[in-house]
C-alpha positions in Angstrom: 47.1 2.3 31.3 46.8 -1.0 32.9 46.0 -4.1 30.5 42.4 -4.8 29.8 40.8 -7.8 31.8 37.6 -8.5 29.8 34.5 -10.3 30.9 32.3 -11.1 27.8 28.5 -11.5 27.8 26.5 -12.8 24.9 24.5 -15.9 23.7 23.6 -16.1 20.1 25.7 -16.8 16.8 26.0 -12.9 16.3 27.9 -12.7 19.8 30.3 -15.5 18.7 31.7 -13.4 15.7 32.5 -10.7 18.2 34.0 -12.9 21.0 36.0 -14.6 18.3 37.6 -11.4 17.2 38.6 -10.2 20.7 40.0 -13.6 21.2 41.9 -13.5 17.7 43.5 -10.0 19.0 44.9 -11.3 21.9 43.0 -9.4 24.7 42.7 -11.3 28.0 39.3 -12.7 28.5 38.9 -13.6 32.0 35.5 -15.0 31.9 32.4 -15.5 29.7 28.8 -15.1 30.7 26.0 -16.6 28.7 22.5 -18.1 28.9 21.9 -21.3 30.9 21.6 -24.5 29.0 18.2 -25.4 28.1 16.2 -28.5 26.5 15.3 -27.8 22.9 13.5 -29.7 20.0 11.1 -32.9 20.0 13.3 -34.8 22.1 14.2 -32.2 24.6 17.8 -32.7 24.2 19.8 -30.2 26.3 21.2 -27.6 24.0 23.9 -25.0 24.8 24.3 -21.6 23.5 26.6 -20.7 20.5 28.8 -18.5 22.6 29.2 -21.2 25.3 30.1 -23.8 22.7 33.0 -21.4 21.4 34.1 -20.5 24.8 34.6 -24.2 25.9 36.5 -24.9 22.5 38.9 -22.0 23.5 38.9 -23.1 27.1 37.5 -19.9 28.5 36.0 -19.7 31.8 32.2 -19.9 31.5 29.4 -18.6 33.8 25.8 -19.3 33.3 23.8 -17.5 35.9 20.0 -18.0 36.0 19.9 -14.8 38.3 22.1 -11.9 37.7 21.3 -10.6 41.1 22.2 -13.8 42.9 24.8 -13.4 45.7 26.9 -16.5 44.3 27.0 -15.2 40.9 28.2 -11.5 41.8 30.6 -13.1 44.2 32.0 -15.3 41.2 31.8 -12.2 38.8 33.8 -10.1 41.2 36.4 -12.8 41.7 37.3 -12.5 38.0 38.6 -9.3 38.8 37.9 -7.9 35.3 38.1 -4.1 34.5 36.1 -4.1 31.5 32.6 -5.9 30.4 31.7 -6.2 26.8 27.8 -7.2 26.1 26.8 -8.5 23.0 23.2 -9.8 22.4 22.7 -10.6 25.9 19.9 -9.6 28.3 19.2 -6.6 30.5 21.9 -6.2 33.2 21.1 -4.9 36.9 23.0 -1.9 37.8 25.1 -3.8 40.5 26.6 -6.0 37.3 27.2 -3.0 34.8 28.7 -0.9 37.3 31.1 -3.6 38.7 34.1 -3.0 36.4 36.4 0.0 36.8 36.1 0.8 33.1 32.5 0.2 32.7 30.5 -2.1 30.8 29.7 -1.3 27.0 27.2 -2.9 24.4 27.3 -3.5 20.9 23.8 -3.0 19.1 23.3 -3.8 15.6 21.5 -0.3 14.6 22.5 3.2 14.3 21.3 4.3 17.8 18.8 5.9 18.9 17.1 4.3 16.0 16.0 0.5 16.6 16.3 -0.1 20.3 15.2 -3.4 21.2 15.5 -7.0 20.6 15.5 -7.5 16.7 17.2 -4.3 15.0 18.5 -6.3 11.9 15.0 -7.7 11.4 13.2 -4.4 11.4 15.6 -2.4 9.4 14.9 -4.6 6.4 10.8 -4.8 7.3 10.6 -1.1 7.3 12.3 -0.9 4.0 15.7 0.9 5.2 18.2 1.8 2.9 21.1 1.8 5.5 22.0 0.5 8.8 24.9 0.0 11.1 26.4 -0.8 14.4 26.9 1.1 17.6 29.0 0.9 20.7 27.8 2.4 24.0 28.3 2.5 27.8 25.3 0.7 29.5 23.0 2.6 31.7 19.6 1.5 33.4 17.5 1.6 30.4 17.7 -0.4 27.3 20.1 0.7 24.6 20.1 4.4 25.9 23.6 4.8 27.1 26.5 7.2 25.9 27.4 6.4 22.6 31.0 5.4 21.7 31.1 5.1 18.3 28.8 3.7 15.2 29.7 2.3 12.0 27.2 2.4 8.6 26.4 0.2 6.2 23.8 0.2 3.2 21.2 -2.3 3.2 21.3 -4.3 -0.3 17.9 -4.0 -2.4 17.4 -7.8 -1.9 19.4 -8.6 1.0 17.9 -11.1 3.7 18.3 -10.4 7.4 20.4 -13.2 7.6 22.8 -11.8 5.1 22.8 -8.5 6.8 23.3 -10.5 10.3 26.5 -12.0 8.7 27.8 -8.4 7.6 26.8 -6.4 10.8 28.7 -9.4 12.7 31.7 -8.3 10.7 31.2 -4.6 11.0 30.7 -5.0 14.7 33.7 -6.9 15.3 35.6 -4.3 13.7 33.6 -1.6 16.0 34.4 -3.5 19.2 38.3 -3.5 18.7 38.2 0.1 17.7 36.3 0.6 21.0 38.7 -1.6 23.0 41.7 0.4 21.7 40.0 3.6 22.6 39.5 2.6 26.1 42.8 0.9 26.2 44.5 4.4 25.5 42.2 6.4 27.4 41.0 8.3 24.1 37.2 7.6 24.7 34.7 10.5 23.9 31.0 9.7 24.5 27.9 11.4 23.2 24.7 11.6 24.7 22.1 9.9 22.9 19.4 12.3 21.3 15.7 10.9 21.7 14.3 11.0 18.1 10.9 12.6 17.9 9.5 9.4 16.4 12.0 6.6 17.4 11.7 3.3 15.2 11.6 0.3 17.8 13.0 -2.9 17.3 9.9 -4.9 18.9 10.6 -8.5 20.0 9.4 -10.8 17.0 6.5 -12.9 17.7 3.9 -15.1 15.8 1.5 -11.9 15.2 4.0 -9.5 13.9 5.6 -12.1 11.4 2.3 -13.1 9.8 1.8 -11.8 6.3 -1.1 -9.5 5.4 -1.8 -9.7 1.9 -3.9 -6.5 1.6 -0.6 -4.7 2.4 1.3 -3.5 -0.7 3.5 -5.9 -2.4 6.9 -4.4 -1.6 5.8 -4.3 2.1 5.2 -7.8 2.2 8.3 -8.6 0.4 10.3 -6.5 2.8 8.7 -8.6 5.6 9.7 -11.8 4.0 13.3 -10.3 3.5 13.6 -9.2 7.0 12.3 -12.5 8.7 14.5 -14.8 6.5 16.0 -17.3 7.4 14.7 -17.0 11.0 11.9 -16.8 12.4 10.3 -16.6 8.7 7.2 -14.7 7.5 4.2 -17.0 7.6 0.7 -17.1 6.2 -2.3 -19.9 6.0 -2.7 -21.3 2.4 -6.2 -22.8 1.9 -7.4 -25.0 -0.8 -10.8 -26.3 -0.5 -10.7 -28.3 3.0 -7.1 -28.4 3.3 -5.2 -25.5 5.2 -1.4 -25.3 5.8 0.6 -23.0 7.9 3.2 -22.0 5.4 6.6 -20.2 5.7 8.1 -17.9 3.3 11.7 -17.1 2.6 12.3 -15.7 -0.8 10.3 -13.8 -3.2 10.3 -11.2 -6.0 7.5 -8.4 -6.5 6.2 -7.2 -9.9 3.6 -4.2 -9.6 1.0 -4.5 -12.1 -2.7 -3.8 -12.2 -5.0 -6.9 -12.2 -8.4 -7.8 -11.1 -7.4 -10.7 -8.7 -8.4 -10.6 -4.9 -5.4 -10.0 -2.7 -4.0 -13.5 -1.5 -5.2 -15.2 -4.7 -2.9 -18.1 -5.7 -1.7 -19.0 -9.2 0.6 -21.9 -9.9 2.2 -23.2 -13.1 4.9 -26.4 -13.1 7.5 -23.9 -12.1 5.9 -20.6 -10.7 4.2 -20.0 -7.4 2.5 -16.5 -7.6 0.4 -14.8 -4.9 -1.4 -11.7 -5.9 -1.3 -8.3 -3.8 -3.5 -5.0 -4.1 -0.9 -3.5 -6.5 0.9 -6.9 -8.5 1.8 -10.0 -7.2 4.7 -11.8 -5.4 6.6 -14.7 -7.1 7.6 -17.1 -4.1 10.8 -18.7 -5.1 11.5 -20.4 -1.4 9.0 -21.6 1.1 8.4 -24.4 3.5 5.0 -26.5 4.2 4.3 -28.1 7.5 6.3 -31.4 7.9 8.4 -30.6 4.7 12.0 -29.2 4.1 12.5 -25.7 2.9 12.5 -25.8 -0.8 12.4 -24.1 -4.0 8.7 -23.5 -5.4 9.4 -25.5 -8.5 10.4 -28.4 -6.3 7.2 -28.2 -4.2 5.1 -27.9 -7.4 6.3 -31.2 -8.4 4.5 -33.0 -5.8 1.7 -30.8 -4.9 -1.0 -29.1 -7.2 -3.4 -26.5 -6.1 -6.8 -25.5 -7.4 -8.0 -22.0 -8.8 -9.9 -21.6 -5.5 -6.3 -21.7 -3.5 -5.9 -18.5 -1.4 -3.4 -17.2 1.0 -4.6 -15.4 4.2 
């Protein structure tokens, strides 16, 4: 078997962990493809992707195409003479790109496929109250996350685990899965399995403002899972109103206690230390949150500087 010559494609932090593992295992990385630089923040300062930052630090060859079908990019990609492409948290590839290397193009996805195909598998597994998840490698085809499966690794989801914590664990598990996949390809021992289509597939929809908003009439555990599944980014949010004041508040940590009460869902009750919001079947004790213009803080820190009336409500 000839030596693997790898082109790696990815953009966010999750992809960096995988790229680093490939690099540390002494595989030849002939090129790294990542998103173009873009202005970010109030000053619109140009920011580079996490993958580009890592690749430059390791003196790896970086390409940042805006158009994956552009003749110039395809020519540059061909000249890298890769025989395998590895994709982690990138964008959909045109056929001319994923078919280019002799040994194919495989993707690492942070779910147990065919469940949670799509943009945000880590978040949705927690939001939907799953007790297990994992990572899967598969050869790319012309649809999103539907190609022939190579291998998967499973892990339980902790009762109070946040998306951020699960992200870091899956990055490690994903690194192991990618190295195993590379070894299978290198030794010509790959066997693949065609994906079954589940009757009711759970989808990892792209996160937006609407599906990150808390509905306080939902059961308490459902709300808690939303908070966990969106923490630390992009964060579950809700309006809080108190008299004429209204704030758009982000919630990062909470605990839920089931109990019967006669309060309307969304009613807020505070003491000097506790920030409580009632649900239909109990209440959430909010432990970490962020008001607009303020830093993320523990609830007791916030309550040192702000007092709510008995009319305060989350909605």
